[in-house]
Structures are given as C-alpha cells and as structure tokens.
BALOFI-71375 format. One record per residue: x, y, z of N, C-alpha, C in turn; residue in one letter; residue number from 1. Coordinates in Angstrom, 1 decimal, always signed. Each point is the difference from the previous one (the first is absolute). Layout:
<recs>
REC     nu     nv     nw    cau    cav    caw     cu     cv     cw resn resi
REC      X      Y      Z      X      Y      Z      X      Y      Z    A  NUM
...
</recs>
This chain:
<recs>
REC     nu     nv     nw    cau    cav    caw     cu     cv     cw resn resi
REC   +0.8   -1.2   +0.0   -0.8   +1.2   +0.0   +0.9   +1.2   +0.0    M    1
REC   -0.5   +1.1   -0.7   +0.8   +1.2   +0.0   -0.3   +0.8   +1.3    S    2
REC   +0.8   +1.0   +0.2   -0.3   +0.9   +1.2   -1.4   +0.6   -0.1    D    3
REC   -0.4   +0.4   -1.2   -1.3   +0.7   -0.2   -1.1   -1.0   +0.4    A    4
REC   +0.1   -1.2   -0.3   -1.0   -1.0   +0.3   +0.0   -0.3   +1.5    Q    5
REC   +1.2   -0.1   +0.6   +0.2   -0.2   +1.4   -0.6   +1.2   +0.8    L    6
REC   +0.2   +1.2   -0.5   -0.5   +1.1   +0.7   -1.5   +0.1   +0.0    I    7
REC   -0.6   -0.3   -1.2   -1.4   -0.1   -0.1   -0.6   -1.0   +1.0    A    8
REC   +0.6   -1.2   +0.1   -0.5   -1.0   +0.9   +0.2   +0.4   +1.4    A    9
REC   +1.2   +0.6   +0.3   +0.3   +0.4   +1.4   -1.0   +1.1   +0.5    A   10
REC   -0.4   +0.9   -0.9   -1.0   +1.0   +0.3   -1.3   -0.6   +0.4    R   11
REC   -0.3   -1.2   -0.4   -1.2   -0.7   +0.3   +0.2   -0.9   +1.3    K   12
REC   +1.2   +0.1   +0.6   +0.2   -0.7   +1.2   +0.6   -1.4   -0.2    G   13
REC   +0.5   -0.3   -1.2   +0.6   -1.3   -0.3   +1.4   -0.1   +0.7    D   14
REC   +0.1   -0.8   +1.1   +1.2   -0.1   +0.7   +1.1   -0.7   -0.7    R   15
REC   -0.3   -0.9   -1.0   +1.0   -0.6   -0.8   +0.7   +1.0   -0.9    R   16
REC   -0.8   +0.9   -0.5   +0.5   +1.1   -0.9   +0.9   +0.9   +0.8    A   17
REC   -0.4   +0.3   +1.3   +0.8   +0.8   +0.8   +1.4   -0.7   +0.3    M   18
REC   -0.1   -1.3   +0.3   +1.2   -0.8   +0.3   +0.9   +0.0   -1.3    A   19
REC   -0.6   -0.1   -1.1   +0.8   +0.0   -1.3   +0.7   +1.3   -0.2    A   20
REC   -0.7   +1.1   +0.3   +0.6   +1.3   -0.1   +1.2   +0.2   +1.0    L   21
REC   -0.3   -0.5   +1.2   +1.1   +0.1   +1.0   +1.2   -0.8   -0.4    Y   22
REC   -0.2   -1.2   -0.5   +1.0   -0.9   -0.4   +0.9   +0.6   -1.1    T   23
REC   -0.7   +0.6   -0.9   +0.6   +0.6   -1.2   +0.9   +1.2   +0.3    A   24
REC   -0.5   +0.8   +1.0   +0.7   +1.3   +0.3   +0.6   +0.2   +1.4    H   25
REC   -0.1   -1.0   +0.8   +0.5   +0.2   +1.4   +1.5   +0.1   +0.1    S   26
REC   +0.7   -0.7   -0.8   +1.4   +0.1   +0.0   +0.6   +1.4   -0.3    G   27
REC   -0.6   +0.6   -1.0   +0.4   +1.4   -0.4   -0.4   +1.0   +1.1    R   28
REC   -1.2   -0.2   +0.6   -0.4   +0.9   +1.1   +0.9   -0.1   +1.1    V   29
REC   +0.3   -1.2   +0.5   +0.9   -0.2   +1.1   +1.4   +0.6   -0.3    Y   30
REC   +0.5   -0.3   -1.2   +1.4   +0.5   -0.4   +0.1   +1.5   +0.1    S   31
REC   -1.0   +0.7   -0.5   +0.1   +1.5   +0.0   -0.1   +0.5   +1.4    V   32
REC   -0.9   -0.6   +0.8   -0.1   +0.5   +1.4   +1.2   -0.4   +0.8    V   33
REC   +0.6   -1.1   -0.2   +1.2   -0.4   +0.7   +1.2   +0.9   -0.3    R   34
REC   +0.1   +0.4   -1.3   +1.1   +1.0   -0.4   -0.3   +1.3   +0.7    R   35
REC   -1.2   +0.4   +0.2   -0.3   +1.3   +0.6   +0.3   +0.0   +1.5    M   36
REC   -0.4   -1.1   +0.7   +0.0   +0.0   +1.5   +1.2   -0.7   +0.6    V   37
REC   +0.7   -0.9   -0.8   +1.2   -0.6   +0.5   -0.2   -1.0   +1.1    G   38
REC   -1.2   -0.5   +0.2   -0.2   -1.0   +1.1   -1.0   -1.0   -0.5    D   39
REC   +0.3   -1.3   +0.1   -0.9   -1.0   -0.5   -1.3   +0.0   +0.7    D   40
REC   -0.1   +0.0   +1.3   -1.3   -0.1   +0.7   -0.8   +1.2   -0.2    H   41
REC   +0.5   +1.2   +0.0   -0.7   +1.2   -0.4   -0.5   +0.0   -1.4    L   42
REC   +0.8   -0.5   -0.9   -0.4   -0.1   -1.4   -1.2   -1.0   -0.2    A   43
REC   +0.0   -1.1   +0.8   -1.1   -0.9   -0.1   -1.3   +0.6   +0.5    E   44
REC   +0.1   +0.8   +1.1   -1.2   +0.6   +0.6   -0.5   +1.1   -1.0    D   45
REC   +0.9   +0.8   -0.5   -0.4   +1.1   -0.9   -0.5   -0.6   -1.4    L   46
REC   +0.5   -1.1   -0.4   -0.5   -0.6   -1.2   -1.4   -0.5   +0.2    S   47
REC   -0.2   -0.6   +1.1   -1.3   -0.5   +0.3   -1.0   +1.1   +0.1    Q   48
REC   +0.4   +1.1   +0.6   -0.9   +1.2   +0.1   -0.3   +0.5   -1.4    D   49
REC   +0.9   -0.1   -0.9   -0.2   +0.5   -1.4   -1.0   -0.9   -0.7    A   50
REC   +0.1   -1.3   +0.3   -1.0   -1.0   -0.6   -1.4   +0.2   +0.5    W   51
REC   -0.1   +0.2   +1.3   -1.3   +0.3   +0.6   -0.6   +1.2   -0.6    V   52
REC   +0.8   +1.1   -0.1   -0.5   +1.2   -0.6   -0.4   -0.2   -1.5    R   53
REC   +0.8   -0.8   -0.7   -0.3   -0.2   -1.4   -1.3   -0.7   -0.2    A   54
REC   -0.3   -1.0   +0.8   -1.3   -0.7   -0.1   -1.2   +0.8   +0.5    F   55
REC   +0.3   +0.9   +0.9   -1.1   +0.9   +0.5   -0.3   +1.1   -1.1    E   56
REC   +1.0   +0.3   -0.8   -0.1   +1.1   -0.9   +0.0   -0.5   -1.5    K   57
REC   -0.2   -1.3   -0.2   +0.1   -0.5   -1.3   -1.1   +0.6   -0.9    L   58
REC   -1.1   +0.4   +0.6   -1.0   +0.7   -0.9   +0.4   +1.3   -0.6    H   59
REC   +1.1   +0.6   +0.6   +0.5   +1.2   -0.5   +1.0   -0.2   -1.1    L   60
REC   +0.5   -1.2   -0.2   +1.0   -0.3   -1.1   -0.7   +0.2   -1.3    F   61
REC   +0.5   +1.0   -0.8   -0.6   +0.3   -1.3   +0.6   -0.7   -1.2    R   62
REC   +1.1   -0.5   +0.2   +0.7   -0.7   -1.1   +0.8   +0.9   -0.9    G   63
REC   +0.2   +1.3   +0.4   +0.9   +0.9   -0.8   +1.4   -0.5   -0.1    D   64
REC   +0.4   -0.7   +1.0   +1.4   -0.6   +0.1   -0.3   -1.5   +0.2    S   65
REC   +1.1   -0.8   +0.0   -0.1   -1.4   +0.4   -0.3   -0.1   +1.5    S   66
REC   -0.6   -1.2   +0.3   -0.2   -0.2   +1.4   +1.3   +0.0   +0.8    F   67
REC   +1.0   -0.5   -0.6   +1.3   -0.1   +0.7   +0.5   +1.4   +0.3    G   68
REC   -0.2   +0.9   -0.9   +0.5   +1.4   +0.2   -0.9   +0.7   +1.1    T   69
REC   -1.3   -0.3   +0.0   -0.9   +0.6   +1.0   +0.4   -0.6   +1.4    W   70
REC   +0.3   -1.3   +0.0   +0.3   -0.7   +1.3   +1.4   +0.5   +0.5    M   71
REC   +0.9   +0.3   -0.9   +1.3   +0.6   +0.3   -0.2   +1.3   +0.7    H   72
REC   -0.8   +0.8   -0.5   -0.3   +1.3   +0.6   -0.6   -0.1   +1.4    R   73
REC   -1.0   -0.9   +0.2   -0.6   -0.3   +1.3   +1.1   -0.4   +1.0    L   74
REC   +0.9   -0.9   -0.5   +1.1   -0.5   +0.9   +0.9   +1.1   +0.4    A   75
REC   +0.4   +0.9   -0.9   +0.8   +1.1   +0.3   -0.6   +0.9   +1.0    V   76
REC   -1.3   +0.3   -0.2   -0.8   +0.8   +0.9   -0.1   -0.6   +1.4    N   77
REC   -0.1   -1.3   +0.1   -0.1   -0.7   +1.3   +1.3   +0.1   +0.7    S   78
REC   +1.1   -0.1   -0.8   +1.4   +0.1   +0.7   +0.3   +1.4   +0.4    A   79
</recs>
C-alpha cells in the first residue's frame, strides 16, 4: 500500500495502517530526533510524542508534501 492509501485508512481508524506508517517512517523520525537531542532515551520519548501528535493531527495532513516530510517536521518540532 502507498502512503496515501495508508493515510486514508488511518484517518478512518485502521490501526494496521497506522502501524504500517509507523514501521515505514519511525527510523527516520528517531534518527532526526536523536541527532538533535543527543540522548537515546530522550529521543525515544520525543519520537513517541511526535507519533502521538501525528496520529492526532492526521486529519490536517493535506498532502502538499510527502508524509515523510510532514512527519520529519513534526519530529523536529517535538524535539
């Protein structure tokens, strides 16, 4: 499934779609946060916060950029 299809399903509450988005993008999210904060445990917490925020605000994702880019921005803002 593409990110667009996963996003559409996740917006409807499909937990498998959410898990697939997480699996596809969690490594990049963690990496960017880890580089910013310099601590593994803090990076894990902040990455998790970014994912919670992403799924709460998924209805605001317009698709002007890729989901990965949007998620990167959320992660940076969380850090």
